[in-house]
C-alpha positions as CSV (number, residue, x, y, z in Angstrom):
1,M,78.9,53.0,102.5
2,S,80.2,55.9,104.5
3,L,80.3,59.5,103.3
4,P,83.3,61.7,103.3
5,E,83.2,64.8,105.5
6,Q,83.6,67.2,102.5
7,L,82.7,66.9,98.9
8,L,82.9,69.2,95.9
9,L,79.6,70.2,94.4
10,S,80.8,69.1,91.0
11,E,81.5,65.6,92.4
12,L,77.9,65.5,93.7
13,L,76.4,66.6,90.4
14,R,78.4,64.4,88.1
15,R,77.0,61.2,89.6
16,R,73.7,59.5,88.8
17,V,71.1,59.4,91.6
18,R,69.9,55.9,92.6
19,C,67.2,55.6,95.3
20,D,66.8,52.8,97.9
21,Q,64.4,51.0,95.5
22,G,67.1,50.7,92.9
23,L,65.6,53.2,90.5
24,D,67.8,55.5,88.4
25,H,66.7,59.2,88.8
26,G,69.3,60.7,86.4
27,V,72.4,62.8,86.8
28,G,72.6,65.9,88.9
29,V,72.1,69.2,87.0
30,A,72.0,72.0,89.5
31,A,72.5,73.0,93.1
32,W,69.8,74.0,95.5
33,M,71.4,76.5,97.9
34,H,70.8,79.4,100.1
35,P,73.4,82.0,99.2
36,P,72.9,84.6,102.0
37,V,74.3,82.0,104.6
38,H,76.4,80.0,102.1
39,R,74.7,76.8,102.6
40,L,73.9,73.9,100.2
41,L,70.3,72.6,100.8
42,G,70.3,69.9,98.1
43,W,70.4,69.4,94.4
44,F,68.3,68.8,91.3
45,S,68.5,65.7,89.1
46,K,67.1,65.2,85.6
47,P,65.3,61.8,85.4
48,S,64.7,61.9,81.7
49,A,66.6,63.3,78.7
50,L,63.4,64.7,77.4
51,G,61.0,67.1,79.0
52,D,61.3,69.8,81.7
53,R,60.7,67.6,84.7
54,R,63.2,67.8,87.5
55,E,63.5,66.1,90.9
56,V,64.8,67.9,94.0
57,W,66.8,66.0,96.7
58,R,67.7,67.3,100.1
59,L,71.3,67.0,101.2
60,N,70.4,64.9,104.2
61,Q,68.9,62.2,101.9
62,L,72.3,61.4,100.6
63,C,73.5,58.1,102.2
64,G,76.2,56.7,100.0
65,L,78.7,57.3,97.2
66,A,80.1,55.1,94.4
67,E,82.4,55.9,91.6
68,L,79.6,57.0,89.2
69,E,76.5,56.8,91.4
70,L,75.2,58.2,94.7
71,F,72.5,56.6,96.8
72,V,69.6,58.4,98.5
73,R,66.9,57.4,100.8
74,G,63.3,58.5,100.5
75,D,61.5,60.2,97.6
76,A,62.3,63.3,95.6
77,A,60.1,66.4,95.3
78,P,59.0,67.0,91.8
79,S,59.9,70.2,90.1
80,E,60.3,71.9,86.8
81,I,63.1,73.6,84.9
82,A,61.5,77.0,85.3
83,T,61.4,76.7,89.1
84,M,65.0,75.5,89.2
85,D,66.2,78.5,87.1
86,R,64.5,80.9,89.4
87,L,66.3,79.7,92.6
88,P,69.3,81.9,93.6
89,T,72.8,80.5,93.3
90,L,76.3,81.7,93.4
91,I,77.6,79.1,90.9
92,E,78.7,80.8,87.7
93,A,78.5,84.2,89.4
94,T,81.1,86.8,88.3
95,V,83.6,87.7,91.0
96,L,84.4,91.5,91.1
97,G,87.6,92.9,92.7
98,Q,88.1,96.1,94.7
99,D,88.1,98.2,91.6
100,G,84.9,96.7,90.2
101,E,86.7,94.8,87.5
102,P,85.8,91.1,87.0
103,L,88.4,88.7,88.3
104,G,86.9,85.4,87.5
105,Q,83.8,83.2,87.9
106,I,82.7,80.8,90.7
107,A,83.0,77.3,89.2
108,D,82.6,75.0,92.2
109,A,82.1,74.8,96.0
110,A,83.5,72.6,98.8
111,V,80.6,71.5,101.0
112,D,80.5,70.0,104.5
113,L,78.1,67.1,104.0
114,S,77.0,66.9,107.6
115,S,75.7,70.5,107.8
116,G,75.6,71.6,104.2
117,Q,77.9,74.6,105.0
118,I,79.9,75.8,102.1
119,L,83.5,75.9,103.3
120,H,84.9,77.8,100.3
121,Y,84.1,78.5,96.6
122,L,86.4,77.7,93.7
123,V,87.0,80.6,91.4
124,S,88.2,80.2,87.8
125,R,89.9,83.0,85.9
126,S,88.8,81.7,82.5
127,D,85.8,79.7,81.4
128,P,85.3,77.0,84.0
129,R,84.1,74.6,81.4
130,L,87.6,74.4,79.9
131,P,89.5,71.4,81.1
132,G,92.6,72.0,83.2
133,T,91.8,75.6,84.2
134,S,93.2,76.9,87.5
135,R,91.1,77.2,90.7
136,W,91.5,79.6,93.6
137,R,89.8,79.2,97.0
138,L,87.4,82.0,97.9
139,A,86.2,81.8,101.5
140,P,82.7,83.1,102.3
141,A,84.3,85.6,104.7
142,R,86.1,87.3,101.7
143,I,82.7,88.1,100.1
144,D,81.6,91.7,100.9
145,D,78.3,91.6,99.1
146,Q,76.4,89.5,96.5
147,Q,73.6,90.0,94.0
148,P,72.1,87.5,91.5
149,G,75.0,86.6,89.2
150,T,77.6,88.9,90.9
151,V,79.9,88.6,93.9
152,F,81.7,91.7,95.3
153,T,85.1,91.4,97.1
154,A,88.0,93.6,98.1
155,L,90.5,91.5,96.3
156,A,93.2,93.2,94.2
157,G,93.5,90.0,92.1
158,L,93.0,86.3,92.3
159,D,96.7,85.9,93.4
160,D,95.4,87.2,96.8
161,L,93.7,83.9,97.2
162,P,95.2,80.5,97.8
163,L,95.6,78.4,94.7
164,A,93.6,75.2,94.9
165,K,94.5,73.7,91.5
166,A,97.0,74.9,89.0
167,S,96.7,74.6,85.3
168,V,99.6,73.5,83.2
169,R,100.3,77.2,82.3
170,Q,99.9,78.4,85.8
171,E,102.2,75.6,87.1
172,F,104.8,76.5,84.5
173,L,104.7,80.2,85.5
174,R,104.9,79.4,89.2
175,R,107.9,77.1,88.7
176,S,109.6,79.6,86.3
177,K,109.2,82.3,89.0
178,R,110.7,80.0,91.6
179,W,113.6,79.2,89.3
180,R,114.2,82.9,88.6
181,E,114.3,83.6,92.3
182,Q,116.7,80.8,92.9
183,M,119.0,82.0,90.1
184,Q,118.9,85.5,91.5
185,E,119.9,84.2,94.9
186,E,122.7,82.1,93.5
187,T,124.0,85.0,91.4
188,S,123.9,87.4,94.3
189,R,125.7,84.9,96.5
190,W,128.4,84.3,93.8
191,R,128.8,88.1,93.4
192,D,129.3,88.6,97.2
193,Q,131.9,85.8,97.2
194,V,133.8,87.4,94.3
195,Q,133.6,90.8,96.0
196,N,134.9,89.4,99.3
197,A,137.7,87.6,97.6
198,G,138.7,90.8,95.7
199,E,138.7,92.8,99.0
200,R,140.9,90.2,100.7
201,F,143.3,90.3,97.8
202,E,143.5,94.1,97.8
203,E,144.2,94.0,101.6
204,R,147.0,91.4,101.1
205,L,148.5,93.4,98.2
206,E,148.5,96.6,100.2
207,G,150.3,94.8,103.0
208,W,153.0,93.5,100.7
209,L,153.6,97.0,99.3
210,E,153.9,98.6,102.7
211,E,156.6,96.0,103.9
212,P,160.2,97.3,103.4
213,P,162.2,95.2,100.9
214,W,165.4,93.3,101.8
215,D,164.6,93.4,105.5
216,G,164.6,97.2,105.5
217,Q,168.2,97.6,104.1
218,E,168.7,99.4,100.8
219,P,171.0,97.5,98.4
220,D,174.5,99.1,97.8
221,V,174.6,99.4,94.0
222,D,178.2,100.7,94.0
223,R,179.7,97.8,96.0
224,P,181.1,95.2,93.6
225,S,180.3,91.6,94.1
226,P,183.0,89.2,95.3
227,G,183.3,87.8,91.8
228,Q,183.6,91.3,90.3
229,E,186.5,92.2,92.7
230,T,188.5,89.1,91.6
231,W,188.2,89.9,87.9
232,D,189.1,93.6,88.5
233,D,192.4,92.7,90.3
234,W,193.5,90.4,87.5
235,N,196.2,91.5,84.9
236,D,198.2,90.0,82.1
237,S,201.4,89.7,84.1
238,D,199.8,86.8,86.0
239,L,199.7,84.7,82.9
240,P,202.6,82.2,82.3
241,P,205.1,83.1,79.5
242,P,204.3,81.8,76.1
243,R,206.0,78.6,75.1
244,R,208.7,79.0,72.5
245,R,208.4,77.1,69.2
246,Q,211.0,74.5,68.6
247,Q,212.5,74.7,65.2
248,D,213.2,71.1,64.9
249,D,209.5,70.1,65.5
250,P,208.4,68.5,62.2
251,W,204.8,69.3,62.8
252,I,205.3,73.1,62.8
C-alpha cells in the first residue's frame, strides 16, 4: 500500500496502529515533534484503555494506510504519559496577533510524510474540538516566535491567512459578502446607464429647443386663411329670392 505525499496529523492520529506481526497497538493520541524546525518526528499510541503506558513510533516506520488503520514496520519504543506530556508541541498552542491578542488555536498540521516537514498549521478561531469549525493555513514562515503553548505572529487577524476549510457560518458570510458586492456592482452599473440616458435626453431636448420653428419663418397671425376669406366676402344678396306661397296649395 502506497503512502500519500502529504497527510494531516489528525488523519494520522485517528487511525489504529497495526504492526507487521498483525498486533493492534491502539489509536494515536499525540504527536512527537520538534517545534523549532517545524518537523514531525513520530507519534504516540495508546495500546490499552487502562494504564499510563504509551508507545512511540517514528514517522519512517509508517508503511501503509487503510481507512481506519495504519501499518508500521518494526517495534515501538515504550514510554509513559508523563514523558509524552513533557515533550514540546505546537498543537493546541494559542496564536497571538500583532497586538498580542489571541486570534485562535493551532488545531492540526499538514505533514510531508517523506521528510516529516510541517508544511503548514491549521488554525481554528474557536474550540477546534467543535465539529464544522473553520480552519486557516498558517505557514511556518509567518511565525515570528514561539513558546510552550504560545505562537507569536504579525497577523492583524485570521483573515490575513488563506482559508483552508470554511464552516457553515463562515461560508454563509463569505457568500453573503460576494452577493452584496455583486448587487453593488449591478446597482452602480444601472445608475450609470440611467444617468447616461438622462444626459442624452437633455442634449436632444436642448437641440430641439434651439431649432427655429416652421423652418425659421414666423407665422402671420393677421393673414386670414383661404376659408376665412371666402366667408368674409359672402353677403345676403347672393342668396336666391324666397319662393312665394301659392294660395291654392291645399297643404298650406
